Residue frames relative to the residue before (quaternion, step in Angstrom):
aa qw qx qy qz dx dy dz
M 1.0000 0.0000 0.0000 0.0000 0.00 0.00 0.00
D 0.5100 -0.5838 0.5163 0.3639 3.69 -1.20 0.80
K 0.5568 -0.6376 0.4684 0.2531 3.37 -1.06 1.16
E 0.6373 0.5806 -0.3034 0.4057 3.46 1.08 -0.78
F 0.7285 0.3799 -0.1990 0.5341 3.45 1.26 -0.59
I 0.3143 0.7355 -0.5220 0.2963 3.66 1.16 0.49
K 0.4364 -0.7380 0.4329 0.2785 3.60 -0.68 0.99
I 0.0614 -0.8021 0.5930 0.0336 3.50 -0.95 0.81
N 0.4919 -0.7140 0.4193 0.2692 3.58 -0.60 1.02
V 0.0507 0.7944 -0.6052 0.0039 3.49 -0.87 0.93
T 0.5509 -0.6011 0.4173 0.4013 3.65 -1.02 0.36
P 0.6874 -0.4600 0.3711 0.4221 3.55 -1.22 0.12
W 0.6304 0.5336 -0.2906 0.4831 3.53 1.05 -0.97
E 0.6784 0.4976 -0.3193 0.4362 3.54 0.82 -0.90
S 0.5681 0.5804 -0.3533 0.4643 3.46 1.20 -0.72
V 0.6482 0.5272 -0.3071 0.4556 3.61 0.89 -1.04
E 0.6276 0.5371 -0.3302 0.4568 3.62 0.96 -0.92
I 0.6928 0.4513 -0.3018 0.4746 3.52 0.75 -1.16
A 0.6548 0.5058 -0.3764 0.4168 3.65 0.75 -0.77
R 0.7491 0.4383 -0.2147 0.4479 3.55 1.11 -0.50
H 0.3232 0.7924 -0.4453 0.2631 3.40 1.52 0.02
K 0.4709 -0.7086 0.4547 0.2634 3.46 -0.92 1.03
D 0.6746 0.4277 -0.3315 0.5021 3.68 1.14 -0.13
R 0.3690 0.7247 -0.5161 0.2689 3.70 1.13 0.00
P 0.5440 -0.6016 0.4794 0.3352 3.58 -1.07 0.70
T 0.3271 -0.7380 0.5643 0.1729 3.57 -1.07 0.90
G 0.6985 -0.4827 0.3403 0.4041 3.41 -1.38 0.14
K 0.5898 0.5714 -0.3124 0.4775 3.44 1.30 -0.75
Y 0.6538 0.4841 -0.3492 0.4651 3.64 0.99 -0.70
Y 0.6460 0.5363 -0.3238 0.4363 3.58 0.98 -0.67
I 0.6391 0.5293 -0.3016 0.4695 3.52 1.09 -0.77
E 0.7033 0.4679 -0.2755 0.4588 3.49 1.01 -0.83
N 0.7711 0.3806 -0.1890 0.4741 3.53 0.99 -0.65
I 0.6679 0.4878 -0.2960 0.4779 3.61 1.29 0.04
F 0.7886 0.3026 -0.0556 0.5324 3.37 1.10 -1.16
K 0.2933 -0.7466 0.5693 0.1803 3.56 -1.22 0.54
E 0.8447 0.2132 -0.1412 0.4702 3.61 -1.18 0.41
F 0.2250 0.8017 -0.5239 0.1792 3.44 0.96 0.88
I 0.0880 -0.7748 0.6255 0.0240 3.50 -0.95 1.05
E 0.2735 -0.7860 0.5351 0.1452 3.64 -0.48 1.09
F 0.1829 -0.7325 0.6443 0.1222 3.43 -1.13 0.92
H 0.2812 -0.7693 0.5696 0.0684 3.60 -1.24 0.70
G 0.8397 0.2758 -0.2371 0.4033 3.46 -1.34 0.67
D 0.4126 -0.7024 0.5445 0.1999 3.49 -1.46 0.38
R 0.4079 -0.7277 0.4340 0.3401 3.59 1.42 0.26
S 0.6874 0.4313 -0.3100 0.4954 3.71 1.09 0.69
F 0.8222 0.0472 -0.0026 0.5673 3.60 0.74 -0.93
G 0.7816 -0.3107 0.2480 0.4807 3.66 0.52 -0.91
D 0.5472 -0.5990 0.4697 0.3481 3.43 -1.39 -0.39
D 0.2381 -0.8001 0.5430 0.0910 3.55 -0.60 1.19
K 0.2701 -0.8212 0.4785 0.1540 3.59 -0.23 1.12
A 0.5400 0.6118 -0.4150 0.4024 3.59 1.24 0.09
V 0.6973 0.3254 -0.2164 0.6009 3.45 1.52 -0.24
I 0.0230 0.7888 -0.6135 -0.0299 3.65 -0.69 0.88
G 0.1094 0.8218 -0.5533 0.0804 3.52 -0.98 0.69
G 0.1618 0.8020 -0.5689 0.0835 3.56 -1.12 0.16
I 0.5741 -0.5146 0.4632 0.4371 3.60 -1.15 -0.47
A 0.0694 0.7536 -0.6492 0.0768 3.56 -1.21 0.62
S 0.2727 -0.7271 0.5834 0.2379 3.62 -1.44 -0.22
I 0.1266 -0.7497 0.6469 0.0581 3.39 -1.43 0.68
N 0.8036 -0.1435 -0.0030 0.5776 3.49 -0.44 1.32
D 0.7138 -0.4778 0.2253 0.4598 3.57 0.81 1.22
I 0.5394 0.5460 -0.4574 0.4491 3.73 1.04 0.31
S 0.2956 -0.7722 0.5288 0.1916 3.62 -0.80 0.91
V 0.0126 0.8182 -0.5713 0.0639 3.56 -0.69 1.09
T 0.3658 -0.6275 0.6038 0.3285 3.43 -1.44 0.24
V 0.1370 -0.8008 0.5811 0.0467 3.65 -0.91 0.86
I 0.0126 0.8063 -0.5896 0.0464 3.73 -0.62 1.01
A 0.0004 -0.8047 0.5933 -0.0239 3.51 -0.89 0.89
I 0.2907 -0.6344 0.6761 0.2365 3.56 -1.27 0.84
T 0.0345 0.8653 -0.4988 0.0361 3.50 -0.50 0.98
K 0.3640 -0.6741 0.5959 0.2407 3.59 -1.09 0.66
G 0.5034 -0.6120 0.4940 0.3578 3.66 -1.28 -0.09
S 0.4745 -0.6616 0.5060 0.2849 3.58 -1.33 0.47
N 0.7700 0.1568 -0.1453 0.6011 3.65 1.22 0.07
T 0.7412 -0.4235 0.2955 0.4289 3.63 -1.31 0.29
A 0.7139 0.4573 -0.2911 0.4432 3.51 0.66 -0.97
E 0.6799 0.4905 -0.2811 0.4671 3.59 1.03 -0.68
N 0.6134 0.5152 -0.3360 0.4953 3.40 1.22 -0.58
I 0.6402 0.4593 -0.3515 0.5056 3.64 0.88 -0.43
E 0.5736 0.5687 -0.3681 0.4605 3.64 0.98 -0.63
R 0.8196 0.2551 -0.1430 0.4927 3.53 0.74 -1.11
N 0.5096 -0.6815 0.4156 0.3212 3.59 1.21 0.68
F 0.5520 -0.6480 0.3726 0.3696 3.63 0.95 1.04
G 0.7306 -0.4908 0.2697 0.3906 3.54 0.85 1.03
M 0.5469 0.5549 -0.4255 0.4604 3.69 1.20 0.56
P 0.2918 -0.7927 0.5221 0.1179 3.56 -0.40 1.29
N 0.3284 -0.6613 0.6345 0.2284 3.44 -1.36 0.68
P 0.6927 -0.4304 0.3060 0.4913 3.78 -1.25 0.19
E 0.6146 0.5526 -0.3881 0.4078 3.72 0.82 -0.60
G 0.6349 0.4979 -0.3501 0.4759 3.62 1.08 -0.54
Y 0.6581 0.4775 -0.3428 0.4706 3.63 0.92 -0.59
R 0.6571 0.5080 -0.3003 0.4689 3.57 1.11 -0.70
K 0.6270 0.4647 -0.3741 0.5010 3.54 1.08 -0.54
A 0.5989 0.5487 -0.3710 0.4501 3.68 0.93 -0.63
L 0.7332 0.4450 -0.2722 0.4362 3.54 0.87 -0.85
R 0.5527 0.5723 -0.3811 0.4709 3.52 1.22 -0.46
L 0.6954 0.4624 -0.2787 0.4742 3.53 0.88 -0.96
M 0.6012 0.5444 -0.3786 0.4459 3.66 1.10 -0.62
K 0.6765 0.4689 -0.3236 0.4667 3.68 0.95 -1.07
Q 0.5917 0.5789 -0.3650 0.4261 3.67 1.05 -0.68
A 0.6517 0.5289 -0.2764 0.4682 3.48 1.04 -1.08
E 0.6601 0.4635 -0.3557 0.4721 3.63 0.93 -0.79
K 0.6400 0.5483 -0.3432 0.4147 3.70 0.86 -0.82
F 0.7971 0.3326 -0.1658 0.4760 3.55 1.05 -0.82
K 0.4947 -0.7007 0.3799 0.3464 3.47 1.48 0.37
R 0.4290 0.6914 -0.4879 0.3161 3.54 0.91 0.80
P 0.4295 -0.6072 0.5707 0.3480 3.80 -0.91 0.62
V 0.2351 -0.7424 0.6085 0.1527 3.49 -1.44 0.58
I 0.1568 -0.7683 0.6202 0.0222 3.54 -0.82 1.11
C 0.0831 -0.7863 0.6118 -0.0226 3.62 -0.76 1.13
F 0.0992 -0.7224 0.6810 0.0675 3.43 -1.35 0.87
V 0.1986 -0.8049 0.5592 0.0012 3.54 -0.95 1.17
D 0.2545 0.6893 -0.6541 0.1797 3.56 -0.79 0.97
T 0.3383 0.6931 -0.5573 0.3076 3.52 -0.27 1.43
P 0.3928 -0.6864 0.5477 0.2729 3.55 -1.09 0.64
G 0.7136 -0.3464 0.1811 0.5813 3.48 1.45 -0.14
A 0.6823 -0.4851 0.3684 0.4042 3.41 -1.40 0.19
F 0.5659 -0.6357 0.3810 0.3613 3.66 -0.90 0.62
P 0.2989 -0.8245 0.4662 0.1162 3.64 -0.54 1.13
G 0.4462 0.7237 -0.4580 0.2595 3.57 1.18 0.38
M 0.7358 -0.4608 0.2982 0.3967 3.44 -1.44 0.58
G 0.6647 0.5198 -0.3060 0.4408 3.60 0.89 -0.94
A 0.6173 0.5741 -0.3090 0.4403 3.52 1.00 -0.80
E 0.6791 0.5202 -0.2209 0.4684 3.37 1.01 -1.02
E 0.6562 0.4786 -0.3057 0.4968 3.45 1.03 -0.93
R 0.6835 0.5080 -0.2810 0.4425 3.69 0.97 -0.61
G 0.6043 -0.6138 0.3618 0.3566 3.50 1.36 -0.12
Q 0.0877 0.8335 -0.5373 0.0945 3.57 1.08 0.93
G 0.6955 0.5066 -0.2908 0.4184 3.51 0.64 -1.00
Q 0.6514 0.4996 -0.2735 0.5013 3.55 0.94 -0.97
A 0.6798 0.5013 -0.3368 0.4161 3.61 0.79 -0.78
I 0.6885 0.4508 -0.2946 0.4857 3.56 1.12 -0.72
A 0.5774 0.5844 -0.3280 0.4664 3.53 1.15 -0.62
N 0.6659 0.4733 -0.2978 0.4937 3.65 0.98 -0.86
N 0.5963 0.5626 -0.3582 0.4467 3.60 1.04 -0.57
L 0.7110 0.4835 -0.2572 0.4411 3.38 0.90 -1.02
F 0.6142 0.5418 -0.2954 0.4919 3.51 1.21 -0.67
E 0.7424 0.3929 -0.2704 0.4705 3.58 0.68 -1.03
L 0.6056 0.5278 -0.3880 0.4517 3.77 1.00 -0.57
S 0.6038 0.5825 -0.3631 0.4052 3.62 1.01 -0.72
R 0.8048 0.2189 -0.1239 0.5377 3.62 1.07 -0.54
L 0.3613 0.7430 -0.5078 0.2440 3.59 1.19 0.28
K 0.3392 -0.7827 0.4980 0.1561 3.68 -0.77 1.09
T 0.6427 0.4500 -0.4011 0.4728 3.49 0.60 1.11
P 0.5724 -0.5796 0.3916 0.4278 3.84 -0.79 0.49
V 0.2050 -0.7554 0.6222 -0.0137 3.55 -1.21 1.01
I 0.0727 0.7914 -0.6047 0.0515 3.56 -0.79 0.99
S 0.0275 -0.8235 0.5666 -0.0027 3.57 -0.75 0.96
I 0.1533 -0.7882 0.5948 0.0395 3.40 -1.01 0.95
I 0.2294 -0.7538 0.5914 0.1717 3.66 -0.80 0.86
T 0.1845 -0.8408 0.5049 0.0643 3.57 -0.22 1.21
G 0.7942 0.1464 -0.0371 0.5885 3.71 1.02 -0.61
E 0.8016 -0.0684 0.1877 0.5634 3.43 -0.43 -1.40
G 0.0526 -0.7744 0.6290 0.0436 3.65 -0.95 0.89
G 0.0665 0.8692 -0.4874 0.0501 3.57 0.34 1.19
S 0.9148 -0.0805 0.0188 0.3953 3.42 -1.00 1.00
G 0.7619 -0.2759 0.2256 0.5408 3.60 -1.09 -0.57
G 0.5217 0.6218 -0.4062 0.4198 3.64 1.21 -0.21
A 0.6585 0.4359 -0.2681 0.5518 3.60 1.11 -0.48
L 0.7004 0.5273 -0.2749 0.3947 3.43 0.77 -1.13
A 0.5353 0.6578 -0.3417 0.4048 3.58 1.20 -0.49
L 0.7440 0.2745 -0.1522 0.5898 3.66 1.53 -0.43
A 0.6982 0.4693 -0.2746 0.4657 3.45 1.26 0.21
V 0.4004 0.6282 -0.5392 0.3929 3.63 0.93 0.76
A 0.2585 0.8347 -0.4191 0.2467 3.58 0.56 1.30
D 0.6147 -0.5381 0.4276 0.3871 3.47 -1.32 0.29
R 0.7876 0.0545 -0.0289 0.6131 3.55 1.11 -0.72
I 0.0844 -0.7855 0.6130 0.0010 3.67 -0.79 1.02
F 0.0157 -0.7801 0.6246 -0.0327 3.60 -0.84 1.13
M 0.1197 -0.7581 0.6336 0.0971 3.41 -1.29 0.57
L 0.5202 -0.6041 0.5144 0.3159 3.37 -1.25 0.77
E 0.6773 -0.5695 0.2738 0.3767 3.50 -0.95 0.75
H 0.7563 0.3230 -0.1394 0.5516 3.49 1.18 -0.97
S 0.4075 0.6685 -0.5074 0.3600 3.59 1.03 0.41
V 0.2096 -0.7587 0.5975 0.1533 3.55 -1.38 0.20
Y 0.0736 -0.8038 0.5895 0.0303 3.57 -0.97 0.65
S 0.1911 0.8297 -0.4874 0.1937 3.59 -0.37 1.13
I 0.6481 -0.5223 0.3850 0.3988 3.63 -1.27 0.20
L 0.7662 -0.1388 0.0565 0.6250 3.63 1.21 -0.45
T 0.6937 -0.4314 0.3448 0.4625 3.63 -1.19 0.04
P 0.6120 -0.5479 0.4331 0.3710 3.47 -1.29 0.46
E 0.6048 0.5499 -0.3245 0.4760 3.60 1.08 -0.66
G 0.6669 0.4856 -0.3033 0.4770 3.56 0.89 -0.82
F 0.6548 0.5074 -0.3164 0.4623 3.57 0.91 -0.96
A 0.6585 0.5142 -0.2994 0.4607 3.66 0.91 -0.77
S 0.6164 0.5377 -0.2939 0.4944 3.55 1.14 -0.89
I 0.7528 0.3963 -0.2599 0.4569 3.59 0.74 -0.79
L 0.7202 0.4592 -0.2695 0.4447 3.51 0.91 -0.90
W 0.8377 0.1914 -0.0424 0.5097 3.49 0.87 -1.09
K 0.3336 -0.7410 0.4681 0.3470 3.62 1.52 0.23
D 0.6769 0.4476 -0.3372 0.4772 3.69 0.64 0.82
A 0.2336 -0.8072 0.5271 0.1265 3.57 -0.07 1.41
S 0.5439 0.5838 -0.4372 0.4150 3.80 1.15 -0.35
R 0.6559 0.4860 -0.3795 0.4353 3.71 0.90 -0.06
A 0.2306 0.8192 -0.4991 0.1630 3.57 1.16 0.46
K 0.5880 0.5861 -0.3392 0.4424 3.61 1.15 -0.80
E 0.6818 0.4653 -0.2631 0.4995 3.50 0.87 -1.06
A 0.6200 0.5516 -0.3213 0.4562 3.63 0.95 -0.72
A 0.6107 0.5749 -0.3233 0.4383 3.55 0.90 -0.84
T 0.6851 0.4325 -0.2843 0.5125 3.60 0.90 -0.91
V 0.6463 0.5327 -0.3405 0.4272 3.72 0.78 -0.84
M 0.6749 0.5715 -0.2634 0.3854 3.52 0.96 -1.04
K 0.1781 -0.7897 0.5450 0.2185 3.59 1.07 -0.80
I 0.2268 0.8316 -0.4648 0.2026 3.46 0.70 1.24
T 0.5657 0.6559 -0.3808 0.3237 3.56 1.19 -0.19
A 0.6481 -0.4761 0.3941 0.4450 3.56 -1.27 0.37
K 0.6491 0.4868 -0.3657 0.4560 3.80 0.76 -0.78
D 0.5935 0.5767 -0.3393 0.4472 3.67 0.89 -0.81
L 0.7453 0.4461 -0.2041 0.4515 3.46 0.61 -1.37
K 0.6142 0.5013 -0.3752 0.4803 3.62 0.95 -0.63
E 0.6728 0.4746 -0.3418 0.4530 3.70 0.76 -0.94
F 0.7066 0.4285 -0.2826 0.4870 3.71 0.97 -0.45
N 0.4182 -0.7505 0.4228 0.2882 3.54 1.38 0.18
I 0.3525 0.7026 -0.5229 0.3296 3.57 1.07 0.80
I 0.7483 0.1817 -0.1453 0.6212 3.64 1.17 -0.46
D 0.5341 -0.6735 0.4220 0.2885 3.43 -1.32 0.52
D 0.7833 -0.1807 0.0610 0.5917 3.54 1.07 -0.42
T 0.4553 -0.6587 0.5428 0.2534 3.53 -1.46 0.22
I 0.2387 -0.7695 0.5720 0.1540 3.59 -1.12 0.61
K 0.3840 -0.7684 0.4365 0.2677 3.55 -0.42 1.25
E 0.2854 -0.7245 0.6148 0.1253 3.48 -1.42 0.56
P 0.5954 -0.5290 0.4596 0.3930 3.57 -1.25 0.46
R 0.6133 -0.5154 0.4179 0.4285 3.62 -1.10 0.34
G 0.7810 0.2467 -0.2616 0.5106 3.56 -0.89 1.14
G 0.6891 -0.4966 0.3002 0.4341 3.70 1.12 -0.08
A 0.7234 -0.4859 0.3093 0.3806 3.48 -1.37 0.39
H 0.5698 0.6324 -0.3328 0.4058 3.57 1.21 -0.60
K 0.6539 0.5524 -0.3337 0.3950 3.53 1.25 -0.56
N 0.7744 0.0306 -0.0577 0.6293 3.58 1.31 -0.30
Q 0.1795 -0.8324 0.5180 0.0815 3.58 0.47 1.24
I 0.6726 0.5252 -0.3106 0.4187 3.59 0.76 -1.12
K 0.6911 0.4771 -0.2714 0.4701 3.69 0.84 -0.96
V 0.5866 0.5378 -0.3593 0.4874 3.61 1.03 -0.53
A 0.6829 0.4890 -0.2898 0.4589 3.58 0.75 -1.10
E 0.6196 0.5255 -0.3364 0.4762 3.60 1.11 -0.68
V 0.6729 0.5043 -0.3012 0.4497 3.59 0.89 -0.87
I 0.6196 0.5325 -0.2787 0.5048 3.62 1.18 -0.98
K 0.6628 0.4942 -0.3160 0.4654 3.62 0.83 -0.80
K 0.6372 0.4990 -0.3246 0.4896 3.68 0.79 -0.63
I 0.6897 0.4758 -0.2905 0.4622 3.63 0.88 -0.81
I 0.5996 0.5258 -0.3539 0.4887 3.45 1.14 -0.54
L 0.6720 0.5062 -0.2965 0.4520 3.60 0.80 -1.05
D 0.6728 0.4634 -0.3292 0.4736 3.62 0.81 -0.92
S 0.6606 0.4720 -0.3515 0.4662 3.77 0.86 -0.68
L 0.6323 0.5026 -0.3626 0.4648 3.68 0.95 -0.71
T 0.6008 0.5450 -0.3846 0.4407 3.64 0.91 -0.63
E 0.6949 0.4596 -0.2661 0.4848 3.57 0.83 -0.97
L 0.7431 0.4225 -0.2717 0.4422 3.73 0.61 -1.02
M 0.7029 0.4600 -0.3394 0.4233 3.53 0.76 -0.74
G 0.5697 0.5543 -0.3822 0.4713 3.74 1.08 0.00
K 0.6025 0.5950 -0.3581 0.3934 3.64 1.27 -0.25
D 0.5277 -0.5587 0.5447 0.3358 3.60 -1.21 0.51
L 0.5244 -0.7087 0.3636 0.3009 3.56 -0.67 1.05
D 0.6175 0.5582 -0.3133 0.4571 3.54 1.23 -0.71
T 0.6525 0.4849 -0.3057 0.4956 3.47 1.05 -0.83
L 0.6023 0.5597 -0.3587 0.4420 3.68 1.02 -0.83
V 0.6880 0.4600 -0.3013 0.4737 3.58 0.78 -1.00
N 0.6581 0.5467 -0.3068 0.4171 3.59 0.83 -0.88
E 0.6424 0.4935 -0.2880 0.5107 3.61 1.13 -0.91
R 0.7044 0.4652 -0.3107 0.4370 3.56 0.88 -0.68
Y 0.5667 0.5771 -0.3352 0.4833 3.47 1.28 -0.49
N 0.7010 0.4487 -0.2548 0.4922 3.64 0.96 -1.00
K 0.5771 0.5680 -0.4128 0.4169 3.60 1.09 -0.65
F 0.7467 0.3713 -0.2530 0.4905 3.62 0.83 -0.84
R 0.5654 0.5882 -0.3841 0.4322 3.52 0.96 -0.14
D 0.6214 0.5303 -0.2746 0.5072 3.38 1.26 -1.02
M 0.6302 0.5134 -0.3591 0.4586 3.69 1.10 -0.69
G 0.6378 0.5509 -0.3160 0.4357 3.48 1.09 -0.71
N 0.6168 0.5501 -0.2887 0.4833 3.57 1.18 -0.66
F 0.6216 0.5276 -0.3685 0.4467 3.51 1.08 -0.82
Y 0.7309 0.4308 -0.2755 0.4519 3.57 0.90 -0.70
């Protein structure tokens, strides 16, 4: 094993800090460095184009796919433009439009997720934030094409789950996946956001925790210190995992694929 990728134990809060690191690769980076011939599509055909969600068609080793990413920015200006990775309803509706198009043209769907959560603003609520997320959950549960989701940074609440009802779910080693941020959890449960470090441990939000609970299928190793330490290598590892998963999933009968996905999430419900 590459010494750079030897596992080093970190605390849950340290994983949160790595997942939020300003230099962590964005979904846009992974699209540009894993796929070829990416053509971005815009808009939800209803309200507008949400730049927190980017998506379109691309190819990976001559396999045509639809790729969608909830993405943060790589600098302050881009973070503002992409609303710090917090989608509005039109972002989720754009993603769903692309998913249904992928089903029609028999393209697998690849999702990258990095969001602290769906945008909680008044305008988002007025335009149907909850319904948009719920529609994605419903449609993904029965989408007749392979779906792979990768949590690359923060996987926050329903905002992340809206792109993560998938046949295969992976998390980068230092990413996190949870019902809300540790700060939000601490504020609600203990009325004290300063206890976020403690909350991160209690919540069981790390890739290791979620693999043990069978919430995700596997973890993806990162270099010491996080994916930003060797972005190119991490992209190569993710590409191999995507290709291996596509080889398996594309060989399945579509009805079998959908039934297995449904049962996968029903089993998660039974766990709780």
